[in-house]
N, C-alpha and C positions, 0 to 999 in steps of 0.2 A: 360613845367614847366613855371610858371609865375614868375614875378620879385620878389614877396615876398618870394615864395618858394626857388627860386635861392639864394636870399639874406640870408635866414636862413641857407641853406646848405653851402654856401660859408663861412659864419660867423663861423659855427660850425667846418668846416674843418680847418679854420685858427686857431681857438682856440685849436683844437686837435693837430695840428702841433706845434704850439708855446709852449703849455704846455708840450708836450712830449719832445721836444728838450731841453727846460729849465730844466725839471726834470732829464732827462738823463745826461745832461752836469753837473749839480750840483752833482749828485750822483757819476759820474765818477771822477770829480775833487776832491771831498771829499775823495773818496777811494784812489786815487793816493796820495793825501796829507797825509792821515792817514798812508799808508804803507811806504811812503818815509820819513816822518818826525816824525811820531808818534802823530801828532796833527791833529785836524780837525777844519773845519769852524763851528763856533757856530750856525749860522743860516741855515746851510746846511740841517738839518733835518726838520726845520720848513717850509721853502718855498715849498718843494714838498708837504707837508701836506696841505698847503693853495691852491696849484694849482691843486691837485688831484680832488677835487669836480668839478672844471671847466672842466677838461678833461672828467670825467665821464658823466657830464651833456651834454656836446657837443656830446659825443658818443651815449647817449640815444636819443637825438633829431635826430641825423643822422640815427640811426637805425629806428626810426619811419618814417622819411622822405623817406627811401628806402623800407619801408614795411617789414622790417626784424624782425618782432615780431610774436609771436605765435597767431594764430587765430583758433577758433573752429567754423567753419561755415557750418558744414555738415547738420545741421537742416535747416538753412536758405536757403541753396542751393536747397532744395526740394520744395521751394515755387515758385510761378510764379514770373516773372521778376518785375512786378509792386510792388508786396508785398516786394520783396527783396530790391527794391529801397527805398520804404517808411521806411522800417526797417533800412536800411543803413543811411538815413538822420537823423532819430530819434536817432540812436545810436551815430553817429558822433556829433550831437548837444549835447547830454548828456555828451559825452567825453570832448568836448570843455568846457561845463559848469563846469565840475569837475576840469579841469585844471585851468580855471579862478578862481574857488573857492580856489584851492591850492595856486595859485599865490597871491590872496588877503590875505589869511591867512599868507603867508610868508611876505607880505608887512607889515602886522600888527605887526609882530615879529621883523622887522628890527630895530626899535627904541630900543627894549629891548636888542637885542644881539649886538647892536653897542657899548655898554659900555664894553663888553668883549673884551679883547685884547690878541693877541698872546704874549707869554712870551718874546721873543727876539726882533722881528721886530715891535711889538706893532700894528699889523694890526687889525682893528676892526672885530669882528665876523660877522658883517653885510656884509662883502665882500663875504664870502662863502655862506651865506644865500641868498645874491643877485643873485648868479649864479643859485641857485635852482629856484628862482622866474623868472628869465629870461628864463630858460629852460622850466618852466611850461607855460609861455606866448607863447613861440615858439611852443610848442606842441599843445596849444589851437588853435593857428592860423593854424597849419597844419590840425587839426581836422575840423575846420571850412571850410578849403579848400576842404577836402574830402567830407564833407556834401554838399558843393556847387557842386562839380563834380558829385556826385550821383544824385542830383536834376536836374542839367543842362543837363546831358546826357539824362535823360528821357524826358525833355522838347524839346530837339533838335530832338529826334527820332519821336516825334509827337504821337506815339501810346503807349508809355510807355513800349514797349517790347524790347528795346535795352538792351544789357548786362550791368549789374551793374559794375561800374569801380572798379578796385582794390583799396585797401587802399593807402594812400598817397605814391605812388611809383613814385620816381623821375627818369626820364630818362635823361641820359647824352648824348644827341646827338648834 
């Protein structure tokens, strides 16, 4: 795993841990407060709603980094190794292009949703949209890395018959 991939994985793991701990702590504290005093924290429902998209986006990127998504590759597997490699590179470049397109569209929306504020904490709507944009950029980088791996592995083998690498599967050795 290269530095960029490792950085993406470690960042997403940190976001997952931090958001899960904060959401769990807030919900526990609010439940205890509600049952012990009959009152609750005003912002206790809003902060988990703001953190949840960050947690989900980090999980999606981690799932992609570990190759934990559904693939339908039975038709491609019937092709020779060189054709599989070419198809893999083209597909991963298309996937990266689509993720970059989604990130760009989200970037264009940030100014619009920045004016929307959460009712209690007054957090701009661009904060949650920003997490989607960052997630799409991370997915695009992982897709580019997969395209590079598919291309480079064929170039290293010299004859183009080396096996096509798995989708961005991160090994933790």
